[in-house]
GUVEXNU-83712 format. One line per 4 residues: number of its first residue (from 1); their letters; for each residue x, y, z of C-alpha. Coordinates in pm, whole numbers, plus 50000, padded with zeros to 5 digits. Layout:
<atoms>
NUM	a	X/Y/Z | ...
</atoms>
This chain:
<atoms>
1	xxxx	68676/01805/52375 | 69075/01846/52301 | 69013/01644/51948 | 68717/01900/51892
5	xxxx	68934/02194/51935 | 69210/02066/51720 | 68939/01934/51444 | 68831/02272/51446
9	xxxx	69140/02431/51425 | 69204/02179/51122 | 68913/02292/50945 | 69024/02683/50908
13	xxxx	69026/02773/50554 | 69322/02995/50472 | 69159/03051/50119 | 68834/03125/50262
17	xxxx	68970/03332/50536 | 69190/03555/50318 | 68944/03616/50030 | 68675/03742/50320
21	xxxx	69001/04013/50453 | 69026/04106/50071 | 68648/04144/50003 | 68549/04350/50334
25	xxxx	68838/04572/50252 | 68652/04670/49908 | 68383/04836/50096 | 68562/05201/50176
29	xxxx	68891/05120/49934 | 69130/05358/49896 | 69341/05409/49555 | 69640/05324/49775
33	xxxx	69562/04974/49886 | 69397/05123/50239 | 69033/05145/50365 | 68846/05440/50457
37	xxxx	68512/05323/50630 | 68372/05555/50915 | 68156/05370/51179 | 67778/05390/51037
41	xxxx	67857/05545/50721 | 67663/05433/50408 | 67986/05232/50311 | 67983/05106/50655
45	xxxx	67636/04993/50616 | 67719/04815/50289 | 67973/04646/50477 | 67776/04527/50766
49	xxxx	67521/04403/50506 | 67796/04194/50375 | 67837/04025/50748 | 67465/03968/50768
53	xxxx	67432/03783/50476 | 67724/03582/50569 | 67635/03530/50894 | 67277/03414/50785
57	xxxx	67454/03153/50536 | 67650/03029/50826 | 67291/02939/51011 | 67381/03256/51233
61	xxxx	67086/03468/51376 | 67161/03793/51357 | 67048/04092/51640 | 67167/04471/51681
65	xxxx	67129/04686/51978 | 67110/05026/52091 | 67422/05120/51976 | 67426/04922/51629
69	xxxx	67664/04669/51748 | 67592/04316/51536 | 67578/04015/51720 | 67619/03701/51497
73	xxxx	67491/03411/51722 | 67549/03034/51662 | 67325/02784/51820 | 67397/02547/52088
77	xxxx	67357/02240/52219 | 67222/02421/52594 | 67080/02721/52679 | 67387/02897/52858
81	xxxx	67551/03208/52851 | 67744/03243/52512 | 68103/03268/52432 | 68157/03595/52251
85	xxxx	68445/03683/51999 | 68496/03970/51768 | 68606/04320/51711 | 68530/04589/51499
89	xxxx	68527/04670/51102 | 68539/05062/51091 | 68871/05210/50988 | 69098/05519/51039
93	xxxx	69078/05765/50716 | 69381/05600/50619 | 69391/05268/50749 | 69488/04920/50648
97	xxxx	69234/04560/50584 | 69340/04433/50897 | 69271/04666/51213 | 68947/04498/51388
101	xxxx	68849/04371/51066 | 69044/04055/51099 | 68910/03969/51438 | 68545/03965/51286
105	xxxx	68627/03807/50963 | 68841/03522/51183 | 68567/03466/51415 | 68339/03391/51108
109	xxxx	68586/03141/50965 | 68591/02948/51322 | 68187/02927/51257 | 68260/02819/50911
113	xxxx	68505/02575/51006 | 68287/02380/51304 | 67988/02396/51079 | 68233/02191/50813
117	xxxx	68372/01963/51103 | 68023/01899/51219 | 68064/02043/51569 | 67824/02128/51795
121	xxxx	67927/02332/52122 | 67758/02340/52439 | 67734/02681/52483 | 67667/02946/52202
125	xxxx	67922/03117/52019 | 67839/03504/51945 | 68046/03700/51699 | 68042/04061/51756
129	xxxx	68112/04334/51526 | 68137/04647/51753 | 68042/04989/51681 | 68267/05303/51617
133	xxxx	68614/05142/51767 | 68802/05391/51618 | 68659/05697/51739 | 68715/05919/51410
137	xxxx	68400/05958/51309 | 68246/06011/51677 | 68408/06048/51981 | 68496/05892/52194
141	xxxx	68591/05561/52044 | 68496/05235/52164 | 68166/05364/52198 | 68011/05024/52075
145	xxxx	68147/04780/52345 | 68149/05034/52643 | 67784/05145/52596 | 67747/04705/52564
149	xxxx	67923/04711/52925 | 67733/05052/53047 | 67387/05087/52870 | 67353/05445/53014
153	xxxx	67624/05576/52784 | 67431/05564/52524 | 67254/05886/52606 | 67545/06090/52631
157	xxxx	67699/05927/52310 | 67369/05976/52112 | 67426/06377/52129 | 67832/06340/51970
161	xxxx	67843/06534/51643 | 68057/06433/51322 | 68245/06688/51122 | 67931/06736/50896
165	xxxx	67724/06762/51175 | 67541/06446/51174 | 67484/06313/51504 | 67556/05965/51651
169	xxxx	67159/05946/51714 | 67094/05996/51314 | 67345/05764/51234 | 67184/05490/51436
173	xxxx	66840/05577/51326 | 66994/05555/50952 | 67118/05193/51073 | 66770/05108/51205
177	xxxx	66608/05168/50848 | 66882/05002/50653 | 66796/04706/50866 | 66456/04723/50986
181	xxxx	66420/04341/51046 | 66704/04271/51273 | 66593/04178/51615 | 66681/04383/51926
185	xxxx	66931/04187/52155 | 66775/04255/52463 | 66993/04221/52805 | 67104/03902/52909
189	xxxx	67292/03749/53182 | 67696/03842/53141 | 67864/03625/52889 | 68057/03334/52980
193	xxxx	68365/03443/52808 | 68496/03696/52549 | 68825/03674/52349 | 68945/03939/52079
197	xxxx	69200/03799/51801 | 69375/04133/51669 | 69715/04237/51459 | 69950/04327/51721
201	xxxx	69994/04675/51573 | 70350/04687/51708 | 70651/04536/51637 | 70735/04322/51935
205	xxxx	70639/03979/51808 | 70772/04044/51482 | 71135/04149/51657 | 71082/03814/51858
209	xxxx	70999/03600/51558 | 70731/03491/51728 | 70395/03424/51567 | 70135/03465/51853
213	xxxx	70098/03674/52128 | 69936/03605/52461 | 69769/03943/52566 | 69761/03945/52930
217	xxxx	69628/04285/52970 | 69617/04645/52809 | 69808/04935/52993 | 69699/05177/53151
221	xxxx	69649/05583/52979 | 69645/05921/53072 | 69561/06187/52809 | 69633/06575/52906
225	xxxx	69607/06899/52768 | 69842/07167/52891 | 69813/07507/52809 | 70084/07752/52828
229	xxxx	70045/08113/52854 | 70269/08432/52722 | 70269/08755/52531 | 70279/08806/52141
233	xxxx	70552/09048/52046 | 70757/09165/51774 | 71032/08894/51686 | 71265/09119/51567
237	xxxx	71252/09412/51817 | 71201/09221/52141 | 71519/09129/52333 | 71551/08771/52446
241	xxxx	71573/08842/52818 | 71246/09060/52776 | 71039/08775/52605 | 70752/08616/52776
245	xxxx	70720/08339/52500 | 70483/08056/52532 | 70658/07805/52298 | 70966/07826/52509
249	xxxx	70771/07779/52806 | 70633/07485/52654 | 70924/07335/52559 | 71091/07356/52890
253	xxxx	70817/07169/53053 | 70781/06908/52772 | 71141/06797/52876 | 71072/06807/53238
257	xxxx	70752/06581/53183 | 70932/06333/52950 | 71257/06332/53193 | 71034/06222/53500
261	xxxx	70806/06001/53300 | 71081/05768/53184 | 71201/05825/53554 | 70863/05696/53684
265	xxxx	70827/05397/53449 | 71152/05247/53309 | 71131/05057/52989 | 70749/05032/52986
269	xxxx	70701/05382/52987 | 70538/05524/52667 | 70489/05906/52629 | 70356/06127/52328
273	xxxx	70306/06483/52319 | 70109/06423/52008 | 69902/06764/51930 | 70056/07113/51943
277	xxxx	69851/07435/51891 | 70039/07766/51877 | 69894/08114/51868 | 69945/08344/51683
281	xxxx	70142/08077/51443 | 70324/08362/51283 | 70671/08347/51134 | 70807/08651/51310
285	xxxx	70563/08675/51611 | 70645/08578/51968 | 70394/08269/52058 | 70111/08417/52312
289	xxxx	69941/08063/52368 | 70078/07695/52343 | 69877/07381/52382 | 69986/07035/52388
293	xxxx	69893/06692/52450 | 70012/06446/52648 | 69972/06055/52616 | 70108/05866/52884
297	xxxx	70036/05476/52893 | 70194/05216/53147 | 70077/04897/53297 | 70158/04959/53621
301	xxxx	69855/05155/53817 | 70127/05298/54092 | 70327/05480/53817 | 70024/05624/53669
305	xxxx	69922/05745/53996 | 70307/05896/54052 | 70281/06038/53687 | 69952/06218/53773
309	xxxx	70154/06381/54110 | 70458/06468/53945 | 70239/06646/53635 | 70038/06837/53868
313	xxxx	70372/06957/54075 | 70533/07053/53771 | 70244/07230/53619 | 70185/07425/53934
317	xxxx	70543/07522/53962 | 70554/07692/53612 | 70173/07833/53650 | 70056/07673/53381
321	xxxx	69693/07507/53365 | 69572/07156/53208 | 69265/06945/53157 | 69243/06573/53180
325	xxxx	69071/06446/52858 | 69100/06102/52945 | 69194/05867/53192 | 69163/05459/53186
329	xxxx	69339/05218/53450 | 69515/04920/53324 | 69340/04624/53248 | 69398/04276/53362
333	xxxx	69246/03965/53176 | 69127/03708/53312 | 69390/03409/53391 | 69135/03149/53303
337	xxxx	69075/03259/52954 | 69452/03395/52927 | 69546/02999/52966 | 69319/02885/52730
341	xxxx	69516/03106/52441 | 69836/02982/52566 | 69670/02657/52561 | 69598/02702/52205
345	xxxx	69919/02772/52119 | 70104/02495/52275 | 69872/02258/52096 | 69922/02444/51766
349	xxxx	70293/02389/51837 | 70335/02757/51767 | 70574/02938/51954 | 70400/03242/52161
353	xxxx	70484/03558/52370 | 70330/03700/52682 | 70266/04071/52599 | 70081/04346/52756
357	xxxx	69884/04580/52493 | 69964/04925/52413 | 69675/05048/52203 | 69291/05044/52353
361	xxxx	69086/04769/52221 | 68707/04649/52260 | 68830/04370/52490 | 68946/04692/52752
365	xxxx	68592/04708/52812 | 68457/04356/52785 | 68674/04280/53031 | 68434/04449/53325
369	xxxx	68162/04228/53139 | 68283/03935/53148 | 68601/03718/53149 | 68822/03796/52854
373	xxxx	69163/03804/52694 | 69328/03880/52362 | 69524/03711/52106 | 69791/03864/51917
377	xxxx	69960/03822/51529 | 70237/03997/51383 | 70189/04335/51240 | 70495/04365/50961
381	xxxx	70734/04638/51030 | 70494/04748/51349 | 70274/04954/51071 | 69904/04975/51168
385	xxxx	69645/05301/51092 | 69821/05288/50749 | 69758/05162/50416 | 70100/04969/50456
389	xxxx	69960/04780/50706 | 70031/04401/50664 | 70053/04063/50836 | 70195/03744/50661
393	xxxx	69871/03517/50540 | 70059/03257/50729 | 70019/03420/51065 | 69657/03539/50968
397	xxxx	69561/03146/50953 | 69735/03058/51240 | 69561/03298/51440 | 69270/03187/51297
401	xxxx	69330/02810/51404 | 69439/02939/51786 | 69116/03110/51800 | 68894/02836/51679
405	xxxx	69115/02593/51912 | 69035/02874/52204 | 68661/02885/52124 | 68555/02488/52106
409	xxxx	68730/02497/52465 | 68542/02784/52615 | 68202/02712/52422 | 68213/02370/52614
413	xxx	68300/02444/52961 | 68058/02392/53234 | 67830/02618/53395
</atoms>
């Protein structure tokens, strides 16, 4: 099995992989070199058709499900639960060529390498393209992977609408019309394992000069919206001591939150106050209302809980209101699958770094379904969600080779 894993890794074709990345990037290509491919849009459906045709050429069967996830299955020697790998192909409006797409295309390259090497596996290998991971057209993000794990979610998701008033249900109907011959993937027993290859989207690997990241988990998150109220008044006539300025209050509260967040979380703290709304938003009027968002992330659940408590106390003390927008606990990946990733790095003599993902990924939900893990390659300059998003070609190829090595071992594991 070790010899097959190394053989599969050696059959990864660098030119074929890199060409596939450039080809997929043509669907929704922007003039600045980026990609704009909203989930289930006409251009996304065209990109999906490219994937379907490629999968058929590789000898895979293709199925879909209620959330338009695409499943490309390579047959196996035995009828056992599959090993799944993949990511997503929808992008940010000003996205790059790699986020999500690389994981799907590298998985296809692994299938091609297995075919070229004449390797048959005990378990099926199933490449997946998850729907609407980015959440830019329909909210929330990671709809496809979360609905795969919890099918009851699709009823609520179906009512979500994009900026043009088109519902997800309507977009799913358009997808079914575009692919009328695709079989529906019925509910099966849990997959044997899931592994997601992805660009890091941050600077840690590049700063460490390490080509591969063995991802041990995904940090937990809290999203809140905080609303501060004041009284609108004339900026020129109202003395400072007589003002009730919502912006002054908001800035004060922001500073307090940042201070206790760092105190609680130390160097692992990630806190962002990303969205601000000011009323009446006039240059010569004191703000009557300010709403700002908090994005707090940390890998330790006790730190997240303490943050919730201190935030509630802070806001109560200032008599302002808040709304919890999104809460997700930290995700720990399966030690056995993490070890397969680490073993692949070692087998390929590739230095690796143990890392916790700061971004959400579909693997966050798949970890509830089956043993899961992730593999990262560096992002040049730590840049992502940007047309400048890039990874060195050698790193892209090495990541695919490590993935192939992992998949052969996972696909040959006993029941």
